[in-house]
LOPA-924306 format. One record per atom (N, C-alpha, C, O, CB): residue in one letter; atom name; x, y, z. Coordinates in Angstrom, 2 decimals, decimal comma, m for minus. Glycine has a CB too. Example, Ala and Ser with C-alpha at 12.3 -4.5 7.8 and 13.67 -1.06 7.14 Angstrom:
! LOPA-924306
  rest  atom       c1       c2       c3
     A     N    13,19    m5,69     7,80
     A    CA    12,30    m4,50     7,80
     A     C    13,20    m3,30     7,80
     A     O    14,24    m3,32     8,46
     A    CB    11,31    m4,47     9,05
     S     N    12,85    m2,25     7,08
     S    CA    13,67    m1,06     7,14
     S     C    12,90     0,03     7,87
     S     O    13,41     1,14     8,04
     S    CB    14,08    m0,60     5,72
***
This chain:
! LOPA-924306
  rest  atom       c1       c2       c3
     M     N     3,78   m20,04   m12,32
     M    CA     4,47   m19,00   m11,34
     M     C     3,17   m17,93   m11,50
     M     O     2,68   m17,64   m12,59
     M    CB     6,28   m18,32   m11,92
     L     N     2,75   m17,45   m10,32
     L    CA     2,10   m16,69   m10,15
     L     C     2,57   m15,06   m10,90
     L     O     3,70   m14,61   m11,03
     L    CB     1,98   m16,89    m8,82
     S     N     1,62   m14,62   m11,18
     S    CA     2,20   m13,22   m12,10
     S     C     1,35   m12,21   m11,72
     S     O     0,13   m12,36   m11,66
     S    CB     2,13   m13,30   m13,86
     S     N     2,13   m10,80   m11,36
     S    CA     0,91    m9,74   m10,88
     S     C     0,83    m9,51   m12,57
     S     O    m0,35    m9,26   m12,84
     S    CB     1,36    m8,03    m9,57
     Q     N     1,20    m9,51   m13,10
     Q    CA     0,54    m9,34   m14,87
     Q     C     0,88    m7,06   m14,39
     Q     O     0,01    m6,19   m14,28
     Q    CB    m2,40   m10,31   m15,23
     I     N     2,01    m6,94   m14,29
     I    CA     1,87    m5,28   m14,34
     I     C     2,71    m5,66   m15,10
     I     O     3,54    m6,55   m14,95
     I    CB     2,09    m4,05   m13,16
     E     N     2,39    m4,50   m16,59
     E    CA     3,06    m4,26   m17,67
     E     C     3,66    m5,41   m18,49
     E     O     4,70    m5,27   m19,13
     E    CB     3,96    m3,44   m17,31
     G     N     2,90    m6,67   m18,43
     G    CA     3,44    m7,71   m18,95
     G     C     4,20    m8,88   m18,31
     G     O     4,23   m10,02   m18,76
     G    CB     4,06    m7,25   m19,68
     T     N     4,84    m8,42   m17,16
     T    CA     5,86    m9,04   m16,22
     T     C     5,45   m10,43   m15,88
     T     O     4,33   m10,93   m15,99
     T    CB     6,02    m8,21   m14,89
     Q     N     6,64   m11,01   m15,42
     Q    CA     5,95   m12,48   m14,94
     Q     C     6,29   m12,47   m13,37
     Q     O     6,40   m13,48   m12,68
     Q    CB     6,71   m14,05   m15,81
     S     N     6,45   m11,03   m12,91
     S    CA     6,71   m10,96   m11,67
     S     C     6,02   m10,31   m10,64
     S     O     5,57    m9,17   m10,80
     S    CB     7,66   m10,63   m11,66
     S     N     5,89   m11,05    m9,41
     S    CA     4,68   m10,23    m8,32
     S     C     5,47    m9,39    m7,50
     S     O     6,68    m9,40    m7,31
     S    CB     3,70   m11,31    m7,17
     F     N     4,47    m8,56    m6,98
     F    CA     5,07    m7,72    m5,82
     F     C     6,02    m8,38    m4,83
     F     O     7,11    m7,90    m4,50
     F    CB     3,96    m7,19    m4,98
     S     N     5,37    m9,86    m4,29
     S    CA     6,12   m10,50    m3,62
     S     C     7,67   m10,77    m4,31
     S     O     8,68   m10,55    m3,65
     S    CB     5,34   m11,61    m3,31
     D     N     7,71   m11,17    m5,41
     D    CA     9,15   m11,32    m6,24
     D     C     9,94   m10,09    m5,78
     D     O    11,08   m10,20    m5,35
     D    CB     8,98   m11,29    m8,07
     L     N     9,28    m8,91    m5,88
     L    CA    10,51    m7,90    m6,05
     L     C    10,76    m7,59    m4,40
     L     O    11,77    m7,00    m4,03
     L    CB    10,07    m6,29    m7,13
     M     N     9,65    m8,08    m3,38
     M    CA    10,14    m8,03    m2,17
     M     C    11,16    m8,71    m1,64
     M     O    12,15    m8,28    m1,05
     M    CB     9,37    m8,21    m1,55
     L     N    10,71   m10,24    m2,01
     L    CA    12,03   m11,53    m1,85
     L     C    13,43   m10,69    m2,78
     L     O    14,45   m10,32    m2,19
     L    CB    11,40   m13,57    m2,97
     F     N    13,25   m10,53    m4,01
     F    CA    14,29   m10,01    m4,62
     F     C    15,58    m8,83    m3,65
     F     O    16,76    m8,87    m3,30
     F    CB    13,46    m9,30    m5,80
     E     N    14,59    m8,03    m3,58
     E    CA    15,39    m6,79    m2,63
     E     C    15,90    m7,37    m1,80
     E     O    17,09    m7,06    m1,84
     E    CB    14,66    m5,67    m1,90
     S     N    15,63    m8,39    m0,67
     S    CA    16,38    m8,68     0,42
     S     C    17,36   m10,24    m0,24
     S     O    17,80   m11,13     0,48
     S    CB    15,16    m8,91     1,91
     A     N    17,46   m10,17    m1,55
     A    CA    18,41   m11,43    m1,90
     A     C    18,01   m13,01    m1,80
     A     O    18,78   m13,95    m1,98
     A    CB    19,56   m11,33    m0,98
     E     N    16,73   m13,08    m1,51
     E    CA    16,37   m14,29    m1,36
     E     C    15,83   m15,11    m2,29
     E     O    15,64   m16,33    m2,20
     E    CB    15,73   m14,30    m0,55
     A     N    15,39   m13,88    m3,84
     A    CA    14,93   m15,20    m4,72
     A     C    15,93   m14,61    m6,24
     A     O    15,59   m13,84    m7,14
     A    CB    12,66   m15,35    m5,02
     P     N    16,95   m15,21    m6,04
     P    CA    17,79   m14,70    m7,11
     P     C    17,48   m15,35    m8,51
     P     O    18,07   m15,07    m9,55
     P    CB    19,26   m14,95    m6,74
     N     N    16,66   m16,07    m8,41
     N    CA    16,28   m16,62    m9,92
     N     C    15,30   m15,75   m10,68
     N     O    15,22   m15,94   m11,89
     N    CB    15,58   m18,08    m9,86
     V     N    14,42   m14,64   m10,01
     V    CA    13,75   m13,58   m10,27
     V     C    14,34   m13,05   m11,43
     V     O    15,54   m12,79   m11,34
     V    CB    13,69   m12,71    m9,23
     P     N    13,65   m12,78   m12,74
     P    CA    14,20   m11,78   m13,80
     P     C    14,57   m10,55   m13,44
     P     O    13,78   m10,11   m12,60
     P    CB    13,34   m11,53   m14,76
     L     N    15,37    m9,86   m13,68
     L    CA    15,54    m8,21   m12,77
     L     C    14,91    m7,57   m13,93
     L     O    14,33    m6,53   m13,60
     L    CB    17,45    m7,41   m12,29
     E     N    14,84    m7,82   m15,04
     E    CA    14,23    m6,54   m15,81
     E     C    12,61    m6,90   m15,20
     E     O    11,78    m5,99   m15,20
     E    CB    14,48    m6,56   m17,92
     D     N    12,32    m7,99   m14,80
     D    CA    10,63    m7,87   m14,47
     D     C    10,47    m7,53   m13,11
     D     O     9,29    m7,28   m12,87
     D    CB     9,74    m9,29   m14,70
     V     N    11,25    m7,42   m12,10
     V    CA    11,52    m6,74   m10,86
     V     C    11,58    m5,62   m10,97
     V     O    10,92    m4,93   m10,19
     V    CB    12,49    m7,02   m10,26
     Q     N    12,39    m5,01   m11,95
     Q    CA    12,67    m3,63   m11,96
     Q     C    11,04    m2,84   m12,30
     Q     O    10,56    m1,85   m11,74
     Q    CB    13,98    m3,34   m13,22
     E     N    10,44    m3,70   m13,45
     E    CA     9,07    m3,23   m13,85
     E     C     8,37    m3,10   m12,76
     E     O     7,53    m2,21   m12,83
     E    CB     8,34    m4,05   m14,77
     V     N     8,43    m3,81   m11,57
     V    CA     6,95    m3,74   m10,68
     V     C     7,60    m3,04    m9,97
     V     O     6,86    m2,31    m9,31
     V    CB     6,09    m5,03    m9,93
     S     N     9,02    m2,85    m9,70
     S    CA     9,86    m1,59    m8,57
     S     C     9,12    m0,26    m9,18
     S     O     8,58     0,58    m8,45
     S    CB    12,06    m1,40    m8,79
     N     N     9,17    m0,18   m10,60
     N    CA     8,96     0,75   m11,40
     N     C     7,35     1,52   m10,98
     N     O     7,02     2,58   m10,45
     N    CB     9,13     0,06   m12,87
     Y     N     6,61     0,33   m11,55
     Y    CA     5,03     0,72   m10,88
     Y     C     5,04     1,15    m9,73
     Y     O     4,53     2,26    m9,55
     Y    CB     4,04    m0,33   m10,72
     V     N     5,52     0,52    m8,77
     V    CA     4,89     0,99    m7,04
     V     C     5,77     1,86    m7,12
     V     O     5,49     2,59    m6,17
     V    CB     4,96    m0,09    m5,46
     A     N     6,81     2,37    m7,70
     A    CA     7,27     3,83    m6,92
     A     C     6,50     5,02    m7,77
     A     O     6,35     6,16    m7,32
     A    CB     9,21     4,14    m7,01
     A     N     6,11     4,66    m8,86
     A    CA     5,22     5,74    m9,77
     A     C     3,70     5,34    m8,84
     A     O     3,14     6,32    m8,35
     A    CB     5,18     5,28   m11,94
     M     N     3,43     4,79    m8,74
     M    CA     2,41     4,67    m7,66
     M     C     2,33     5,86    m6,49
     M     O     1,64     6,84    m6,22
     M    CB     2,70     3,32    m6,97
     N     N     3,31     5,26    m6,07
     N    CA     3,71     6,77    m4,70
     N     C     3,97     7,67    m4,78
     N     O     3,83     8,59    m3,97
     N    CB     4,57     6,90    m3,85
     H     N     4,65     7,65    m6,22
     H    CA     4,63     9,19    m6,58
     H     C     3,65     9,94    m6,76
     H     O     3,65    11,14    m6,46
     H    CB     5,16     9,45    m7,57
     G     N     2,62     9,27    m7,32
     G    CA     1,29     9,87    m7,79
     G     C     0,59    10,40    m6,54
     G     O     0,04    11,49    m6,45
     G    CB     0,34     8,76    m8,57
     L     N     0,72     9,26    m5,36
     L    CA    m0,13     9,32    m4,14
     L     C     0,51    10,61    m3,48
     L     O    m0,27    11,54    m3,32
     L    CB    m0,08     7,87    m3,15
     R     N     1,79    10,78    m3,07
     R    CA     2,29    12,01    m2,43
     R     C     2,28    13,24    m3,55
     R     O     2,37    14,36    m3,07
     R    CB     3,85    11,73    m1,82
     H     N     2,21    13,18    m4,47
     H    CA     1,46    14,57    m5,24
     H     C     0,23    14,84    m4,46
     H     O    m0,10    15,88    m3,89
     H    CB     0,95    14,33    m6,97
     K     N    m0,34    13,79    m4,53
     K    CA    m2,13    14,11    m4,10
     K     C    m1,95    14,57    m2,79
     K     O    m2,58    15,60    m2,53
     K    CB    m3,37    12,62    m4,04
     I     N    m1,20    14,06    m1,79
     I    CA    m1,12    14,27    m0,53
     I     C    m0,66    15,72    m0,44
     I     O    m1,33    16,43     0,30
     I    CB    m0,27    13,26     0,14
     E     N     0,62    16,42    m1,21
     E    CA     1,25    17,41    m0,76
     E     C     0,67    18,72    m1,44
     E     O     1,39    19,70    m1,62
     E    CB     2,66    17,16    m0,95
     V     N    m0,54    18,70    m1,80
     V    CA    m1,42    19,70    m2,25
     V     C    m2,52    20,07    m1,42
     V     O    m3,25    21,02    m1,70
     V    CB    m1,91    19,36    m3,40
     I     N    m2,73    19,11    m0,03
     I    CA    m3,80    19,22     0,44
     I     C    m3,58    20,61     1,49
     I     O    m4,49    21,26     2,00
     I    CB    m4,22    17,81     1,02
     G     N    m1,86    20,91     1,70
     G    CA    m2,09    22,12     2,43
     G     C    m1,27    21,49     4,02
     G     O    m0,40    20,63     4,13
     G    CB    m4,05    22,58     2,49
     R     N    m1,96    22,32     5,12
     R    CA    m1,17    22,30     6,15
     R     C    m0,88    20,77     6,76
     R     O     0,18    20,44     7,29
     R    CB    m1,80    23,22     7,12
     P     N    m2,08    19,85     6,57
     P    CA    m2,11    18,34     7,20
     P     C    m1,17    17,44     6,45
     P     O    m0,99    16,28     6,82
     P    CB    m3,62    17,64     7,11
     A     N    m0,43    18,10     5,15
     A    CA     0,11    16,81     4,28
     A     C     1,36    16,41     5,42
     A     O     1,58    15,21     5,60
     A    CB     0,81    17,28     2,37
     A     N     2,21    17,51     6,22
     A    CA     3,13    16,56     6,74
     A     C     2,75    14,76     7,52
     A     O     3,48    13,77     7,48
     A    CB     3,73    17,51     7,79
     S     N     1,38    14,92     8,15
     S    CA     0,92    14,07     9,27
     S     C     0,83    12,91     8,11
     S     O     1,59    11,94     8,08
     S    CB    m0,62    14,57    10,27
     V     N    m0,33    13,20     7,04
     V    CA    m1,03    12,43     5,91
     V     C     0,42    11,61     5,46
     V     O     0,41    10,38     5,49
     V    CB    m1,87    13,59     4,53
     L     N     1,91    12,49     4,96
     L    CA     2,66    11,67     4,53
     L     C     3,68    10,71     5,01
     L     O     4,46     9,98     4,39
     L    CB     3,00    12,19     3,96
     R     N     3,43    10,92     6,61
     R    CA     4,12    10,13     7,43
     R     C     3,24     8,54     7,60
     R     O     3,68     7,40     7,74
     R    CB     4,30    11,03     8,85
     V     N     2,00     9,01     7,51
     V    CA     0,82     7,77     7,50
     V     C     1,28     6,86     6,63
     V     O     1,49     5,66     6,80
     V    CB    m0,73     8,16     7,02
     H     N     1,52     7,99     5,02
     H    CA     1,60     7,07     3,99
     H     C     2,67     6,32     3,83
     H     O     2,74     5,29     3,16
     H    CB     1,43     7,59     2,96
     Q     N     3,56     6,86     4,47
     Q    CA     5,42     6,01     4,49
     Q     C     4,97     5,21     5,35
     Q     O     5,59     4,15     5,35
     Q    CB     7,13     6,89     5,13
     H     N     4,13     5,28     6,11
     H    CA     3,92     4,05     7,23
     H     C     3,02     2,95     6,54
     H     O     3,28     1,78     6,80
     H    CB     3,08     4,62     8,74
     L     N     2,13     3,19     5,80
     L    CA     1,27     2,30     4,98
     L     C     1,97     1,40     3,99
     L     O     1,61     0,26     3,68
     L    CB     0,31     3,10     4,23
     Q     N     3,34     2,29     3,38
     Q    CA     4,10     1,34     2,84
     Q     C     5,13    m0,16     3,03
     Q     O     5,64    m1,07     2,38
     Q    CB     4,55     2,01     2,50
     R     N     4,99     0,42     4,48
     R    CA     5,53    m0,71     5,32
     R     C     4,40    m1,85     5,69
     R     O     4,66    m3,06     5,68
     R    CB     6,13    m0,08     6,70
     K     N     3,43    m1,43     5,94
     K    CA     2,13    m2,20     6,89
     K     C     0,66    m1,87     6,09
     K     O    m0,02    m0,88     6,36
     K    CB     2,00    m1,38     8,78
     P     N     0,40    m2,54     5,40
     P    CA    m0,73    m1,90     4,05
     P     C    m1,98    m2,06     5,20
     P     O    m2,95    m1,46     4,75
     P    CB    m0,99    m3,18     2,08
     I     N    m2,26    m2,60     6,37
     I    CA    m3,50    m2,80     6,67
     I     C    m3,09    m2,26     8,48
     I     O    m2,50    m2,91     9,35
     I    CB    m4,13    m4,59     6,21
     I     N    m3,63    m0,95     8,54
     I    CA    m3,55    m0,48    10,25
     I     C    m4,74    m0,15    10,50
     I     O    m5,77    m0,16     9,84
     I    CB    m2,60     0,79    10,74
     T     N    m4,30     0,40    12,31
     T    CA    m5,73     1,30    12,90
     T     C    m5,20     2,18    13,54
     T     O    m4,02     2,10    13,89
     T    CB    m6,87     0,62    13,91
     I     N    m5,92     3,15    13,81
     I    CA    m5,55     4,66    14,23
     I     C    m4,72     4,30    15,65
     I     O    m3,84     5,12    15,88
     I    CB    m7,12     5,83    14,50
     P     N    m4,83     3,41    16,47
     P    CA    m4,31     3,65    17,92
     P     C    m2,64     2,81    17,71
     P     O    m1,65     2,92    18,43
     P    CB    m5,60     2,77    19,34
     A     N    m2,80     2,12    16,66
     A    CA    m1,49     1,46    16,76
     A     C    m0,37     2,44    16,17
     A     O     0,81     2,63    16,47
     A    CB    m1,51     0,03    15,95
     T     N    m1,25     3,02    15,19
     T    CA    m0,49     4,00    13,84
     T     C     0,05     5,11    14,65
     T     O     1,25     5,34    14,50
     T    CB    m1,67     4,74    12,45
     A     N    m0,61     5,82    15,46
     A    CA    m0,32     6,86    16,03
     A     C     0,67     6,48    17,73
     A     O     1,15     7,31    18,49
     A    CB    m1,85     7,62    16,10
     E     N     0,69     5,48    17,81
     E    CA     1,70     5,02    18,85
     E     C     2,71     4,90    18,00
     E     O     3,76     5,47    18,30
     E    CB     1,42     3,73    19,71
     Q     N     2,65     4,25    16,94
     Q    CA     4,31     3,93    16,22
     Q     C     5,01     4,87    15,25
     Q     O     6,07     4,66    14,67
     Q    CB     4,29     2,59    15,28
     L     N     4,04     6,23    15,15
     L    CA     4,66     7,13    14,48
     L     C     4,82     8,18    15,61
     L     O     5,54     9,12    15,26
     L    CB     3,91     7,54    13,19
     S     N     4,38     8,27    16,72
     S    CA     4,30     8,86    17,81
     S     C     3,58    10,15    17,33
     S     O     4,26    11,17    17,22
     S    CB     5,64     8,97    18,50
     L     N     2,26    10,19    17,05
     L    CA     1,19    10,82    16,72
     L     C     0,14    10,88    17,96
     L     O     0,25    10,09    18,89
     L    CB     0,68    10,16    15,52
     S     N    m0,85    11,83    17,94
     S    CA    m1,51    11,94    18,99
     S     C    m2,75    11,02    18,01
     S     O    m2,66    11,09    16,78
     S    CB    m1,71    13,63    19,69
     A     N    m3,65    10,35    18,53
     A    CA    m4,79     9,81    18,12
     A     C    m5,65    10,72    16,98
     A     O    m6,14    10,44    15,89
     A    CB    m5,55     9,57    19,37
     P     N    m5,59    11,65    17,58
     P    CA    m6,57    12,50    16,55
     P     C    m5,82    12,77    15,33
     P     O    m6,24    12,42    14,23
     P    CB    m7,09    13,98    17,15
     T     N    m4,59    13,44    15,52
     T    CA    m4,04    13,51    14,62
     T     C    m3,52    12,56    13,26
     T     O    m3,22    12,88    12,11
     T    CB    m3,46    13,91    15,16
     G     N    m3,55    11,30    13,94
     G    CA    m3,67    10,16    12,93
     G     C    m5,10     9,85    12,45
     G     O    m5,38     9,67    11,27
     G    CB    m3,11     8,88    13,54
     A     N    m5,99     9,80    13,48
     A    CA    m7,55     9,87    12,37
     A     C    m7,60    10,93    11,43
     A     O    m7,88    10,67    10,26
     A    CB    m9,06    10,16    13,22
     K     N    m7,33    12,23    11,82
     K    CA    m7,56    13,23    10,61
     K     C    m6,89    12,80     9,47
     K     O    m7,35    12,78     8,32
     K    CB    m7,09    14,65    10,86
     A     N    m5,36    12,33     9,97
     A    CA    m4,48    11,91     8,83
     A     C    m5,30    11,16     7,28
     A     O    m5,39    11,32     6,06
     A    CB    m3,42    10,73     9,61
     L     N    m5,83    10,16     8,57
     L    CA    m6,83     8,84     7,56
     L     C    m7,90     9,14     6,81
     L     O    m8,33     8,60     5,80
     L    CB    m7,56     7,72     8,38
     Q     N    m8,43    10,43     7,69
     Q    CA    m9,57    11,10     6,61
     Q     C    m9,55    11,71     5,63
     Q     O   m10,48    11,88     4,83
     Q    CB   m10,23    11,82     6,94
     H     N    m8,40    12,14     5,58
     H    CA    m7,77    12,77     4,32
     H     C    m7,43    11,84     3,07
     H     O    m7,64    12,03     1,87
     H    CB    m6,45    13,41     4,75
     M     N    m6,77    10,66     3,81
     M    CA    m6,26     9,71     2,80
     M     C    m7,78     8,74     2,40
     M     O    m7,85     8,15     1,32
     M    CB    m4,81     8,70     3,58
     V     N    m8,82     8,68     3,32
     V    CA   m10,16     8,37     2,69
     V     C   m10,90     9,32     1,57
     V     O   m11,68     9,14     0,63
     V    CB   m11,08     8,29     3,81
     K     N   m10,26    10,37     2,13
     K    CA   m11,14    11,46     1,03
     K     C   m10,54    11,20    m0,12
     K     O   m11,30    11,04    m1,08
     K    CB   m11,06    13,20     1,27
     L     N    m8,88    11,07    m0,38
     L    CA    m8,16    11,09    m1,53
     L     C    m8,50     9,86    m2,32
     L     O    m8,29     9,82    m3,54
     L    CB    m6,73    11,20    m1,25
     G     N    m9,22     8,51    m1,42
     G    CA    m9,06     7,68    m2,18
     G     C    m7,80     6,61    m2,11
     G     O    m7,61     5,71    m2,93
     G    CB    m9,14     8,35    m3,17
     M     N    m7,03     6,87    m1,04
     M    CA    m5,68     6,46    m1,08
     M     C    m6,09     4,70     0,04
     M     O    m5,71     3,58    m0,30
     M    CB    m4,37     8,04    m0,22
     V     N    m6,73     4,94     1,01
     V    CA    m7,15     4,23     2,10
     V     C    m8,62     3,54     2,20
     V     O    m9,43     4,36     1,78
     V    CB    m7,00     5,11     3,11
     Q     N    m9,08     2,66     2,49
     Q    CA   m10,37     2,49     2,58
     Q     C   m10,69     1,81     4,52
     Q     O    m9,85     1,33     5,28
     Q    CB   m10,77     1,33     1,10
     E     N   m11,66     1,95     4,69
     E    CA   m12,14     1,72     6,08
     E     C   m12,77     0,49     5,83
     E     O   m13,58     0,52     4,90
     E    CB   m13,09     2,83     6,76
     T     N   m12,54    m1,05     6,68
     T    CA   m13,38    m1,94     5,87
     T     C   m14,27    m2,37     6,65
     T     O   m15,15    m3,11     6,23
     T    CB   m12,76    m3,02     5,25
     T     N   m14,20    m1,91     8,11
     T    CA   m15,58    m2,57     8,89
     T     C   m16,77    m2,10     9,38
     T     O   m17,55    m2,78    10,04
     T    CB   m15,32    m3,05     9,90
     G     N   m16,98    m0,60     8,98
     G    CA   m17,71     0,41     9,58
     G     C   m17,84     0,39    11,00
     G     O   m18,74     1,12    11,41
     G    CB   m18,90     0,44     9,06
     K     N   m16,97    m0,44    12,16
     K    CA   m16,90    m0,04    13,45
     K     C   m16,49     1,32    13,41
     K     O   m16,06     2,05    12,52
     K    CB   m16,06    m0,84    14,25
     Q     N   m16,86     1,51    15,12
     Q    CA   m16,77     2,98    15,48
     Q     C   m15,15     3,01    16,13
     Q     O   m14,69     4,10    16,49
     Q    CB   m18,14     3,50    16,72
     R     N   m14,47     1,95    16,24
     R    CA   m13,84     2,06    16,98
     R     C   m12,55     0,99    16,79
     R     O   m12,92    m0,18    16,64
     R    CB   m14,64     2,07    17,97
     H     N   m11,27     1,17    16,77
     H    CA   m10,02     0,50    16,44
     H     C   m10,45    m0,35    14,94
     H     O   m10,42    m1,56    14,70
     H    CB    m9,51    m0,60    17,86
     R     N   m10,84     0,77    14,11
     R    CA   m11,30     0,31    12,75
     R     C   m10,00    m0,11    12,12
     R     O    m8,99     0,56    12,32
     R    CB   m12,10     1,47    11,86
     P     N    m9,96    m1,10    11,43
     P    CA    m8,85    m0,74    10,29
     P     C    m8,54    m0,31     8,94
     P     O    m9,29    m0,56     8,00
     P    CB    m8,39    m1,44    10,16
     F     N    m7,55     0,26     8,84
     F    CA    m7,55     0,83     7,27
     F     C    m6,94     0,14     6,24
     F     O    m5,92    m0,48     6,52
     F    CB    m6,90     2,09     7,13
     T     N    m7,30     0,12     5,26
     T    CA    m6,67    m0,88     3,98
     T     C    m5,45    m0,11     3,25
     T     O    m5,87     1,05     3,17
     T    CB    m7,98    m1,23     2,64
     Y     N    m4,46    m0,13     2,81
     Y    CA    m4,04     0,55     1,64
     Y     C    m4,13    m0,06     0,57
     Y     O    m3,16    m0,60     0,03
     Y    CB    m2,92     0,95     1,66
     H     N    m5,18    m0,07     0,17
     H    CA    m6,04    m0,86    m1,25
     H     C    m5,07    m0,79    m2,33
     H     O    m4,87    m1,87    m2,88
     H    CB    m7,60     0,00    m1,88
     H     N    m4,55     0,02    m2,69
     H    CA    m3,80     0,06    m3,82
     H     C    m2,12    m1,06    m3,71
     H     O    m1,78    m1,86    m4,58
     H    CB    m3,55     1,84    m3,98
     Y     N    m1,44    m0,81    m2,52
     Y    CA    m0,60    m1,98    m2,67
     Y     C    m0,98    m3,29    m2,51
     Y     O    m0,20    m4,14    m2,95
     Y    CB     0,31    m1,89    m1,95
     L     N    m2,73    m3,93    m1,60
     L    CA    m2,89    m4,94    m1,65
     L     C    m3,46    m5,19    m2,89
     L     O    m3,87    m6,36    m2,84
     L    CB    m3,39    m5,29    m0,69
     E     N    m3,74    m4,65    m4,11
     E    CA    m4,21    m5,09    m5,11
     E     C    m3,23    m5,66    m6,08
     E     O    m3,38    m6,45    m7,01
     E    CB    m4,93    m4,19    m5,56
     I     N    m1,99    m4,91    m5,52
     I    CA    m1,03    m5,42    m6,29
     I     C    m0,37    m6,56    m5,94
     I     O     0,10    m7,39    m6,71
     I    CB    m0,23    m4,60    m6,46
     L     N    m0,37    m6,56    m4,81
     L    CA     0,02    m7,83    m4,17
     L     C    m0,72    m9,30    m4,69
     L     O    m0,21   m10,42    m4,80
     L    CB    m0,29    m7,60    m2,64
     N     N    m2,11    m8,82    m4,96
     N    CA    m3,22    m9,72    m4,95
     N     C    m2,96   m10,10    m6,57
     N     O    m3,12   m11,26    m6,96
     N    CB    m4,83    m8,99    m4,45
     R     N    m2,63    m9,20    m7,31
     R    CA    m2,72    m9,50    m8,81
     R     C    m1,96   m10,98    m9,13
     R     O    m0,81   m11,32    m8,86
     R    CB    m1,96    m8,19    m9,71
     G     N    m2,98   m11,71    m9,79
     G    CA    m2,16   m13,22   m10,17
     G     C    m2,37   m14,14    m9,23
     G     O    m1,84   m15,25    m9,34
     G    CB    m0,55   m13,18   m10,26
     T     N    m3,16   m13,85    m8,22
     T    CA    m2,98   m14,73    m7,13
     T     C    m4,30   m15,66    m6,55
     T     O    m4,48   m16,50    m5,66
     T    CB    m2,47   m13,83    m6,05
     E     N    m5,15   m14,93    m7,67
     E    CA    m6,45   m15,70    m7,61
     E     C    m6,93   m16,48    m7,67
     E     O    m6,95   m16,52    m8,91
     E    CB    m7,00   m15,65    m7,93
     L     N    m7,66   m17,69    m7,26
     L    CA    m7,57   m19,25    m7,36
     L     C    m8,72   m19,57    m8,44
     L     O    m9,84   m19,06    m8,30
     L    CB    m7,85   m20,08    m5,77
     P     N    m8,53   m20,13    m9,15
     P    CA    m9,15   m20,43   m10,50
     P     C   m10,42   m20,60    m9,81
     P     O   m10,50   m20,74    m8,59
     P    CB    m8,55   m21,76   m11,49
     K     N   m11,71   m20,60   m10,83
     K    CA   m13,04   m20,74   m10,45
     K     C   m13,40   m22,19   m10,33
     K     O   m12,63   m22,88   m11,01
     K    CB   m13,92   m20,04   m11,39
     A     N   m13,89   m22,56   m10,00
     A    CA   m14,10   m24,22   m10,03
     A     C   m15,58   m24,35   m11,07
     A     O   m16,52   m23,56   m11,11
     A    CB   m14,42   m24,99    m8,07
     S     N   m15,44   m25,32   m11,66
     S    CA   m16,39   m25,28   m13,09
     S     C   m17,20   m26,64   m12,28
     S     O   m16,67   m27,59   m11,70
     S    CB   m15,39   m25,63   m15,11
     Y     N   m18,32   m26,40   m12,43
     Y    CA   m19,27   m27,61   m11,64
     Y     C   m20,14   m28,06   m12,62
     Y     O   m20,96   m28,94   m12,36
     Y    CB   m20,24   m27,11   m10,30
***
């Protein structure tokens, strides 16, 4: 079984999502709750970081909530989906980059993807392929 290895559980973030959609009835409830608590604690800590930045916090919080549903985003798509102006979306993401919450992954000037690497790290835990021995 692929494991997230969060706090010693045998459930992954994917198990949590399946459990919440009632598609994985055999997933141990205690493990799912532990993964859920881990994600909730992470988001709580990140929300606290956002709330102290002042005036831009409202738009940054909206982008953060969006990233919880879609962990890889671009400025134009996010601005459209959240009914924000592109400059407001870009500024929110700049704040999130400074806070270490998201990473820009290409170095391009336009349509840059930003990743919510905290979520992606959780999703990837325990899914690494074994190293080939030669």
